[in-house]
Biotite code that builds the C-alpha atoms (Angstrom):
import biotite.structure as struc

atoms = struc.array([
    struc.Atom([-15.496, -12.532, -8.350], chain_id="A", res_id=1, res_name="MET", atom_name="CA", element="C"),
    struc.Atom([-15.811, -8.820, -9.120], chain_id="A", res_id=2, res_name="LEU", atom_name="CA", element="C"),
    struc.Atom([-13.373, -8.064, -6.133], chain_id="A", res_id=3, res_name="LYS", atom_name="CA", element="C"),
    struc.Atom([-10.864, -10.525, -7.654], chain_id="A", res_id=4, res_name="VAL", atom_name="CA", element="C"),
    struc.Atom([-11.074, -8.863, -10.998], chain_id="A", res_id=5, res_name="VAL", atom_name="CA", element="C"),
    struc.Atom([-10.646, -5.408, -9.639], chain_id="A", res_id=6, res_name="ILE", atom_name="CA", element="C"),
    struc.Atom([-7.864, -6.396, -7.455], chain_id="A", res_id=7, res_name="GLY", atom_name="CA", element="C"),
    struc.Atom([-6.060, -8.119, -10.349], chain_id="A", res_id=8, res_name="THR", atom_name="CA", element="C"),
    struc.Atom([-6.454, -5.191, -12.582], chain_id="A", res_id=9, res_name="LEU", atom_name="CA", element="C"),
    struc.Atom([-5.153, -2.796, -9.955], chain_id="A", res_id=10, res_name="THR", atom_name="CA", element="C"),
    struc.Atom([-2.259, -5.025, -9.157], chain_id="A", res_id=11, res_name="LEU", atom_name="CA", element="C"),
    struc.Atom([-1.348, -5.149, -12.842], chain_id="A", res_id=12, res_name="THR", atom_name="CA", element="C"),
    struc.Atom([-1.596, -1.388, -13.372], chain_id="A", res_id=13, res_name="TYR", atom_name="CA", element="C"),
    struc.Atom([1.794, -0.478, -14.178], chain_id="A", res_id=14, res_name="PRO", atom_name="CA", element="C"),
    struc.Atom([1.889, -3.290, -17.025], chain_id="A", res_id=15, res_name="PHE", atom_name="CA", element="C"),
    struc.Atom([-1.225, -1.957, -18.406], chain_id="A", res_id=16, res_name="MET", atom_name="CA", element="C"),
    struc.Atom([0.358, 1.541, -18.554], chain_id="A", res_id=17, res_name="VAL", atom_name="CA", element="C"),
    struc.Atom([3.469, 0.250, -19.887], chain_id="A", res_id=18, res_name="TYR", atom_name="CA", element="C"),
    struc.Atom([1.806, -1.628, -22.776], chain_id="A", res_id=19, res_name="PHE", atom_name="CA", element="C"),
    struc.Atom([-1.146, 1.013, -23.311], chain_id="A", res_id=20, res_name="ALA", atom_name="CA", element="C"),
    struc.Atom([0.771, 4.291, -23.545], chain_id="A", res_id=21, res_name="LEU", atom_name="CA", element="C"),
    struc.Atom([1.525, 5.148, -27.123], chain_id="A", res_id=22, res_name="GLY", atom_name="CA", element="C"),
    struc.Atom([-1.667, 3.452, -28.181], chain_id="A", res_id=23, res_name="HIS", atom_name="CA", element="C"),
    struc.Atom([-4.063, 4.817, -25.773], chain_id="A", res_id=24, res_name="VAL", atom_name="CA", element="C"),
    struc.Atom([-4.409, 8.341, -24.347], chain_id="A", res_id=25, res_name="GLN", atom_name="CA", element="C"),
    struc.Atom([-3.299, 8.603, -20.545], chain_id="A", res_id=26, res_name="PRO", atom_name="CA", element="C"),
    struc.Atom([-6.802, 10.019, -19.549], chain_id="A", res_id=27, res_name="ARG", atom_name="CA", element="C"),
    struc.Atom([-8.492, 6.887, -20.675], chain_id="A", res_id=28, res_name="TYR", atom_name="CA", element="C"),
    struc.Atom([-6.140, 4.628, -18.590], chain_id="A", res_id=29, res_name="LEU", atom_name="CA", element="C"),
    struc.Atom([-6.653, 7.000, -15.692], chain_id="A", res_id=30, res_name="ALA", atom_name="CA", element="C"),
    struc.Atom([-10.442, 7.104, -16.134], chain_id="A", res_id=31, res_name="LEU", atom_name="CA", element="C"),
    struc.Atom([-10.581, 3.322, -16.387], chain_id="A", res_id=32, res_name="LEU", atom_name="CA", element="C"),
    struc.Atom([-8.439, 3.000, -13.060], chain_id="A", res_id=33, res_name="LEU", atom_name="CA", element="C"),
    struc.Atom([-10.588, 5.699, -11.234], chain_id="A", res_id=34, res_name="ALA", atom_name="CA", element="C"),
    struc.Atom([-13.660, 3.676, -12.127], chain_id="A", res_id=35, res_name="ALA", atom_name="CA", element="C"),
    struc.Atom([-12.190, 0.499, -10.767], chain_id="A", res_id=36, res_name="LEU", atom_name="CA", element="C"),
    struc.Atom([-11.342, 2.261, -7.482], chain_id="A", res_id=37, res_name="PHE", atom_name="CA", element="C"),
    struc.Atom([-14.799, 3.767, -7.231], chain_id="A", res_id=38, res_name="PHE", atom_name="CA", element="C"),
    struc.Atom([-16.461, 0.382, -7.921], chain_id="A", res_id=39, res_name="LEU", atom_name="CA", element="C"),
    struc.Atom([-13.996, -1.047, -5.161], chain_id="A", res_id=40, res_name="ARG", atom_name="CA", element="C"),
    struc.Atom([-15.176, 1.695, -2.821], chain_id="A", res_id=41, res_name="CYS", atom_name="CA", element="C"),
    struc.Atom([-18.876, 0.821, -3.536], chain_id="A", res_id=42, res_name="LEU", atom_name="CA", element="C"),
    struc.Atom([-18.039, -2.819, -2.838], chain_id="A", res_id=43, res_name="GLY", atom_name="CA", element="C"),
    struc.Atom([-16.327, -2.102, 0.514], chain_id="A", res_id=44, res_name="GLN", atom_name="CA", element="C"),
    struc.Atom([-19.795, -1.430, 2.029], chain_id="A", res_id=45, res_name="GLY", atom_name="CA", element="C"),
    struc.Atom([-19.293, -0.257, 5.715], chain_id="A", res_id=46, res_name="SER", atom_name="CA", element="C"),
    struc.Atom([-15.622, -0.064, 6.827], chain_id="A", res_id=47, res_name="VAL", atom_name="CA", element="C"),
    struc.Atom([-14.729, -1.195, 10.247], chain_id="A", res_id=48, res_name="GLY", atom_name="CA", element="C"),
    struc.Atom([-12.660, 0.764, 12.587], chain_id="A", res_id=49, res_name="SER", atom_name="CA", element="C"),
    struc.Atom([-9.592, -1.245, 11.939], chain_id="A", res_id=50, res_name="THR", atom_name="CA", element="C"),
    struc.Atom([-9.546, -0.481, 8.354], chain_id="A", res_id=51, res_name="ALA", atom_name="CA", element="C"),
    struc.Atom([-10.824, 2.978, 8.856], chain_id="A", res_id=52, res_name="SER", atom_name="CA", element="C"),
    struc.Atom([-7.413, 4.557, 8.533], chain_id="A", res_id=53, res_name="ASN", atom_name="CA", element="C"),
    struc.Atom([-6.619, 2.790, 5.121], chain_id="A", res_id=54, res_name="LEU", atom_name="CA", element="C"),
    struc.Atom([-10.049, 3.715, 3.967], chain_id="A", res_id=55, res_name="ALA", atom_name="CA", element="C"),
    struc.Atom([-8.958, 6.982, 2.600], chain_id="A", res_id=56, res_name="ILE", atom_name="CA", element="C"),
    struc.Atom([-6.712, 5.192, 0.148], chain_id="A", res_id=57, res_name="LEU", atom_name="CA", element="C"),
    struc.Atom([-9.417, 4.026, -2.183], chain_id="A", res_id=58, res_name="ILE", atom_name="CA", element="C"),
    struc.Atom([-11.350, 7.273, -2.768], chain_id="A", res_id=59, res_name="PRO", atom_name="CA", element="C"),
    struc.Atom([-7.980, 9.291, -2.720], chain_id="A", res_id=60, res_name="ALA", atom_name="CA", element="C"),
    struc.Atom([-6.690, 7.250, -5.509], chain_id="A", res_id=61, res_name="SER", atom_name="CA", element="C"),
    struc.Atom([-9.889, 7.479, -7.377], chain_id="A", res_id=62, res_name="GLY", atom_name="CA", element="C"),
    struc.Atom([-9.696, 11.203, -7.333], chain_id="A", res_id=63, res_name="LEU", atom_name="CA", element="C"),
    struc.Atom([-6.234, 11.298, -8.095], chain_id="A", res_id=64, res_name="PHE", atom_name="CA", element="C"),
    struc.Atom([-6.692, 9.394, -11.166], chain_id="A", res_id=65, res_name="LEU", atom_name="CA", element="C"),
    struc.Atom([-9.650, 11.435, -12.039], chain_id="A", res_id=66, res_name="LEU", atom_name="CA", element="C"),
    struc.Atom([-7.182, 14.450, -11.861], chain_id="A", res_id=67, res_name="PHE", atom_name="CA", element="C"),
    struc.Atom([-4.805, 12.408, -13.902], chain_id="A", res_id=68, res_name="VAL", atom_name="CA", element="C"),
    struc.Atom([-7.468, 11.961, -16.436], chain_id="A", res_id=69, res_name="GLY", atom_name="CA", element="C"),
    struc.Atom([-8.313, 15.673, -16.600], chain_id="A", res_id=70, res_name="LEU", atom_name="CA", element="C"),
    struc.Atom([-4.692, 16.369, -17.364], chain_id="A", res_id=71, res_name="GLY", atom_name="CA", element="C"),
    struc.Atom([-4.149, 13.680, -19.770], chain_id="A", res_id=72, res_name="ASN", atom_name="CA", element="C"),
    struc.Atom([-0.416, 13.320, -18.946], chain_id="A", res_id=73, res_name="ASP", atom_name="CA", element="C"),
    struc.Atom([1.499, 10.142, -19.067], chain_id="A", res_id=74, res_name="ALA", atom_name="CA", element="C"),
    struc.Atom([4.088, 11.404, -16.448], chain_id="A", res_id=75, res_name="VAL", atom_name="CA", element="C"),
    struc.Atom([1.209, 12.060, -13.961], chain_id="A", res_id=76, res_name="LEU", atom_name="CA", element="C"),
    struc.Atom([-0.348, 8.509, -14.757], chain_id="A", res_id=77, res_name="LEU", atom_name="CA", element="C"),
    struc.Atom([3.121, 7.152, -14.074], chain_id="A", res_id=78, res_name="MET", atom_name="CA", element="C"),
    struc.Atom([3.379, 8.935, -10.671], chain_id="A", res_id=79, res_name="LEU", atom_name="CA", element="C"),
    struc.Atom([0.281, 6.998, -9.343], chain_id="A", res_id=80, res_name="TYR", atom_name="CA", element="C"),
    struc.Atom([2.565, 4.475, -7.547], chain_id="A", res_id=81, res_name="PRO", atom_name="CA", element="C"),
    struc.Atom([4.369, 7.395, -5.948], chain_id="A", res_id=82, res_name="VAL", atom_name="CA", element="C"),
    struc.Atom([0.953, 8.848, -4.878], chain_id="A", res_id=83, res_name="PHE", atom_name="CA", element="C"),
    struc.Atom([-0.276, 5.500, -3.411], chain_id="A", res_id=84, res_name="VAL", atom_name="CA", element="C"),
    struc.Atom([3.102, 4.985, -1.225], chain_id="A", res_id=85, res_name="ASN", atom_name="CA", element="C"),
    struc.Atom([2.831, 8.482, 0.131], chain_id="A", res_id=86, res_name="MET", atom_name="CA", element="C"),
    struc.Atom([-0.634, 7.921, 1.141], chain_id="A", res_id=87, res_name="VAL", atom_name="CA", element="C"),
    struc.Atom([0.348, 4.726, 2.937], chain_id="A", res_id=88, res_name="PHE", atom_name="CA", element="C"),
    struc.Atom([3.281, 6.313, 4.521], chain_id="A", res_id=89, res_name="PHE", atom_name="CA", element="C"),
    struc.Atom([0.987, 9.193, 5.758], chain_id="A", res_id=90, res_name="SER", atom_name="CA", element="C"),
    struc.Atom([-1.608, 6.839, 7.192], chain_id="A", res_id=91, res_name="VAL", atom_name="CA", element="C"),
    struc.Atom([0.942, 4.762, 8.739], chain_id="A", res_id=92, res_name="PHE", atom_name="CA", element="C"),
    struc.Atom([3.017, 7.325, 10.383], chain_id="A", res_id=93, res_name="PHE", atom_name="CA", element="C"),
    struc.Atom([-0.190, 9.219, 11.371], chain_id="A", res_id=94, res_name="TYR", atom_name="CA", element="C"),
    struc.Atom([-1.093, 5.885, 13.303], chain_id="A", res_id=95, res_name="SER", atom_name="CA", element="C"),
    struc.Atom([2.105, 6.259, 15.302], chain_id="A", res_id=96, res_name="THR", atom_name="CA", element="C"),
    struc.Atom([1.510, 9.504, 16.535], chain_id="A", res_id=97, res_name="LEU", atom_name="CA", element="C"),
    struc.Atom([-2.124, 8.748, 17.214], chain_id="A", res_id=98, res_name="ASN", atom_name="CA", element="C"),
    struc.Atom([-2.155, 5.186, 18.538], chain_id="A", res_id=99, res_name="PRO", atom_name="CA", element="C"),
    struc.Atom([-3.188, 2.471, 18.060], chain_id="A", res_id=100, res_name="PRO", atom_name="CA", element="C"),
    struc.Atom([-0.836, 2.063, 15.169], chain_id="A", res_id=101, res_name="SER", atom_name="CA", element="C"),
    struc.Atom([-2.124, 0.249, 12.095], chain_id="A", res_id=102, res_name="ILE", atom_name="CA", element="C"),
    struc.Atom([-0.092, -2.820, 12.889], chain_id="A", res_id=103, res_name="VAL", atom_name="CA", element="C"),
    struc.Atom([-1.446, -2.846, 16.392], chain_id="A", res_id=104, res_name="GLU", atom_name="CA", element="C"),
    struc.Atom([-5.073, -2.751, 15.199], chain_id="A", res_id=105, res_name="LYS", atom_name="CA", element="C"),
    struc.Atom([-4.399, -5.706, 12.688], chain_id="A", res_id=106, res_name="LEU", atom_name="CA", element="C"),
    struc.Atom([-2.781, -7.667, 15.401], chain_id="A", res_id=107, res_name="ALA", atom_name="CA", element="C"),
    struc.Atom([-5.550, -7.047, 17.817], chain_id="A", res_id=108, res_name="ARG", atom_name="CA", element="C"),
    struc.Atom([-7.948, -8.722, 15.390], chain_id="A", res_id=109, res_name="LEU", atom_name="CA", element="C"),
    struc.Atom([-6.107, -11.961, 16.229], chain_id="A", res_id=110, res_name="ARG", atom_name="CA", element="C"),
    struc.Atom([-5.330, -11.260, 19.735], chain_id="A", res_id=111, res_name="GLU", atom_name="CA", element="C"),
    struc.Atom([-7.478, -8.597, 21.402], chain_id="A", res_id=112, res_name="PRO", atom_name="CA", element="C"),
    struc.Atom([-5.438, -8.564, 24.532], chain_id="A", res_id=113, res_name="ASP", atom_name="CA", element="C"),
    struc.Atom([-1.924, -7.614, 23.455], chain_id="A", res_id=114, res_name="LEU", atom_name="CA", element="C"),
    struc.Atom([0.683, -7.531, 26.174], chain_id="A", res_id=115, res_name="PRO", atom_name="CA", element="C"),
    struc.Atom([2.529, -3.989, 26.412], chain_id="A", res_id=116, res_name="LEU", atom_name="CA", element="C"),
    struc.Atom([5.663, -5.475, 24.688], chain_id="A", res_id=117, res_name="PRO", atom_name="CA", element="C"),
    struc.Atom([3.521, -6.623, 21.785], chain_id="A", res_id=118, res_name="ALA", atom_name="CA", element="C"),
    struc.Atom([2.054, -3.146, 21.503], chain_id="A", res_id=119, res_name="VAL", atom_name="CA", element="C"),
    struc.Atom([5.570, -1.691, 21.469], chain_id="A", res_id=120, res_name="ASP", atom_name="CA", element="C"),
    struc.Atom([6.721, -4.244, 18.798], chain_id="A", res_id=121, res_name="TYR", atom_name="CA", element="C"),
    struc.Atom([3.514, -3.514, 16.739], chain_id="A", res_id=122, res_name="THR", atom_name="CA", element="C"),
    struc.Atom([4.593, 0.250, 16.923], chain_id="A", res_id=123, res_name="ARG", atom_name="CA", element="C"),
    struc.Atom([8.124, -0.613, 15.471], chain_id="A", res_id=124, res_name="HIS", atom_name="CA", element="C"),
    struc.Atom([6.744, -2.635, 12.790], chain_id="A", res_id=125, res_name="VAL", atom_name="CA", element="C"),
    struc.Atom([4.498, 0.069, 11.827], chain_id="A", res_id=126, res_name="THR", atom_name="CA", element="C"),
    struc.Atom([7.507, 2.516, 11.706], chain_id="A", res_id=127, res_name="LEU", atom_name="CA", element="C"),
    struc.Atom([9.426, -0.073, 9.499], chain_id="A", res_id=128, res_name="VAL", atom_name="CA", element="C"),
    struc.Atom([6.397, 0.008, 7.053], chain_id="A", res_id=129, res_name="TRP", atom_name="CA", element="C"),
    struc.Atom([6.680, 3.829, 7.007], chain_id="A", res_id=130, res_name="CYS", atom_name="CA", element="C"),
    struc.Atom([10.195, 3.548, 6.018], chain_id="A", res_id=131, res_name="GLY", atom_name="CA", element="C"),
    struc.Atom([9.365, 1.067, 3.270], chain_id="A", res_id=132, res_name="PHE", atom_name="CA", element="C"),
    struc.Atom([6.579, 3.264, 1.853], chain_id="A", res_id=133, res_name="PHE", atom_name="CA", element="C"),
    struc.Atom([8.927, 6.120, 1.912], chain_id="A", res_id=134, res_name="LEU", atom_name="CA", element="C"),
    struc.Atom([11.645, 4.643, 0.370], chain_id="A", res_id=135, res_name="GLY", atom_name="CA", element="C"),
    struc.Atom([9.542, 2.822, -2.272], chain_id="A", res_id=136, res_name="ASN", atom_name="CA", element="C"),
    struc.Atom([7.704, 5.907, -3.102], chain_id="A", res_id=137, res_name="GLY", atom_name="CA", element="C"),
    struc.Atom([11.147, 7.593, -3.692], chain_id="A", res_id=138, res_name="LEU", atom_name="CA", element="C"),
    struc.Atom([12.384, 4.923, -5.809], chain_id="A", res_id=139, res_name="LEU", atom_name="CA", element="C"),
    struc.Atom([9.290, 4.847, -7.800], chain_id="A", res_id=140, res_name="SER", atom_name="CA", element="C"),
    struc.Atom([9.617, 8.530, -8.588], chain_id="A", res_id=141, res_name="ALA", atom_name="CA", element="C"),
    struc.Atom([13.152, 7.901, -9.637], chain_id="A", res_id=142, res_name="ALA", atom_name="CA", element="C"),
    struc.Atom([11.924, 5.496, -12.207], chain_id="A", res_id=143, res_name="THR", atom_name="CA", element="C"),
    struc.Atom([9.402, 8.139, -13.452], chain_id="A", res_id=144, res_name="VAL", atom_name="CA", element="C"),
    struc.Atom([12.238, 10.901, -13.492], chain_id="A", res_id=145, res_name="TRP", atom_name="CA", element="C"),
    struc.Atom([14.611, 8.554, -15.362], chain_id="A", res_id=146, res_name="TYR", atom_name="CA", element="C"),
    struc.Atom([12.384, 8.455, -18.167], chain_id="A", res_id=147, res_name="GLY", atom_name="CA", element="C"),
    struc.Atom([12.559, 4.859, -19.292], chain_id="A", res_id=148, res_name="ASP", atom_name="CA", element="C"),
    struc.Atom([8.953, 3.408, -19.404], chain_id="A", res_id=149, res_name="ARG", atom_name="CA", element="C"),
    struc.Atom([10.330, -0.244, -19.352], chain_id="A", res_id=150, res_name="TRP", atom_name="CA", element="C"),
    struc.Atom([12.132, 0.351, -15.922], chain_id="A", res_id=151, res_name="ILE", atom_name="CA", element="C"),
    struc.Atom([9.396, 2.167, -14.659], chain_id="A", res_id=152, res_name="TRP", atom_name="CA", element="C"),
    struc.Atom([7.056, -0.933, -15.568], chain_id="A", res_id=153, res_name="GLY", atom_name="CA", element="C"),
    struc.Atom([9.250, -3.501, -14.176], chain_id="A", res_id=154, res_name="VAL", atom_name="CA", element="C"),
    struc.Atom([10.032, -1.674, -10.861], chain_id="A", res_id=155, res_name="TYR", atom_name="CA", element="C"),
    struc.Atom([6.484, -0.747, -10.147], chain_id="A", res_id=156, res_name="ASN", atom_name="CA", element="C"),
    struc.Atom([4.832, -4.032, -11.481], chain_id="A", res_id=157, res_name="GLY", atom_name="CA", element="C"),
    struc.Atom([7.270, -6.681, -10.142], chain_id="A", res_id=158, res_name="PHE", atom_name="CA", element="C"),
    struc.Atom([10.325, -5.267, -7.957], chain_id="A", res_id=159, res_name="ILE", atom_name="CA", element="C"),
    struc.Atom([8.116, -3.241, -5.630], chain_id="A", res_id=160, res_name="ALA", atom_name="CA", element="C"),
    struc.Atom([5.988, -6.345, -4.861], chain_id="A", res_id=161, res_name="TYR", atom_name="CA", element="C"),
    struc.Atom([8.600, -8.341, -4.514], chain_id="A", res_id=162, res_name="LEU", atom_name="CA", element="C"),
    struc.Atom([10.316, -6.142, -2.019], chain_id="A", res_id=163, res_name="LEU", atom_name="CA", element="C"),
    struc.Atom([6.909, -5.704, -0.164], chain_id="A", res_id=164, res_name="MET", atom_name="CA", element="C"),
    struc.Atom([6.801, -9.588, 0.007], chain_id="A", res_id=165, res_name="GLY", atom_name="CA", element="C"),
    struc.Atom([10.191, -9.924, 1.272], chain_id="A", res_id=166, res_name="VAL", atom_name="CA", element="C"),
    struc.Atom([9.617, -7.443, 4.170], chain_id="A", res_id=167, res_name="LEU", atom_name="CA", element="C"),
    struc.Atom([6.302, -9.345, 4.976], chain_id="A", res_id=168, res_name="MET", atom_name="CA", element="C"),
    struc.Atom([8.262, -12.506, 5.053], chain_id="A", res_id=169, res_name="GLY", atom_name="CA", element="C"),
    struc.Atom([11.057, -11.043, 7.293], chain_id="A", res_id=170, res_name="VAL", atom_name="CA", element="C"),
    struc.Atom([8.539, -9.613, 9.604], chain_id="A", res_id=171, res_name="GLU", atom_name="CA", element="C"),
    struc.Atom([6.774, -12.908, 9.916], chain_id="A", res_id=172, res_name="MET", atom_name="CA", element="C"),
    struc.Atom([9.959, -14.538, 10.920], chain_id="A", res_id=173, res_name="LEU", atom_name="CA", element="C"),
    struc.Atom([10.916, -11.975, 13.251], chain_id="A", res_id=174, res_name="VAL", atom_name="CA", element="C"),
    struc.Atom([7.183, -11.741, 14.815], chain_id="A", res_id=175, res_name="ARG", atom_name="CA", element="C"),
    struc.Atom([7.728, -15.749, 15.422], chain_id="A", res_id=176, res_name="ARG", atom_name="CA", element="C"),
    struc.Atom([10.957, -15.100, 17.325], chain_id="A", res_id=177, res_name="SER", atom_name="CA", element="C"),
    struc.Atom([9.446, -12.178, 19.276], chain_id="A", res_id=178, res_name="PHE", atom_name="CA", element="C"),
    struc.Atom([6.449, -14.316, 20.306], chain_id="A", res_id=179, res_name="LYS", atom_name="CA", element="C"),
    struc.Atom([8.757, -17.186, 21.483], chain_id="A", res_id=180, res_name="LYS", atom_name="CA", element="C"),
    struc.Atom([10.893, -14.946, 23.515], chain_id="A", res_id=181, res_name="ARG", atom_name="CA", element="C"),
    struc.Atom([7.666, -13.450, 24.858], chain_id="A", res_id=182, res_name="LEU", atom_name="CA", element="C"),
    struc.Atom([6.185, -16.669, 25.642], chain_id="A", res_id=183, res_name="MET", atom_name="CA", element="C"),
    struc.Atom([9.554, -17.826, 27.422], chain_id="A", res_id=184, res_name="ALA", atom_name="CA", element="C"),
    struc.Atom([9.611, -14.646, 29.379], chain_id="A", res_id=185, res_name="CYS", atom_name="CA", element="C"),
    struc.Atom([6.119, -15.050, 30.512], chain_id="A", res_id=186, res_name="ASP", atom_name="CA", element="C"),
    struc.Atom([6.820, -18.758, 31.559], chain_id="A", res_id=187, res_name="ALA", atom_name="CA", element="C"),
    struc.Atom([9.822, -17.490, 33.665], chain_id="A", res_id=188, res_name="GLU", atom_name="CA", element="C"),
    struc.Atom([7.706, -15.226, 35.729], chain_id="A", res_id=189, res_name="HIS", atom_name="CA", element="C"),
])
């Protein structure tokens, strides 16, 4: 139950910031979010090797928010989604340089003996996600520099999640097609 509450509060972060700024100092919002991340970190327990690359996100986010809290700056608080996207980009990109990639690790949870074409596919999907995180981070930064908090809140609290969902859906369709072609190729040989 605590994980659900923490997850929900984390996802609604842009809306909390949008509605609270002007009424609450940025430091209090940042410190509240940092506390959520540290609670989430404590709730993680032991981190398996599959998630170890992503495990850096929670403490790094918490430390970033503590820094924002010390600075008490609304712009820094609004740069949080940029920070998260850049951390995800870095972790995913690093995994392509030091295999197995993040997506391969996730795929091996379901299918431990991935054929070589599937390993190549997972590497390409990881690179697509790298592009997504980089582009999403840049768009998020643009909403901060544009200076309209409403646009920032709508993009980071809704549109970014919608784009992520679309990418997940498209990838799932492409993966199904890829698996069918792979199985057809295996049947021929």
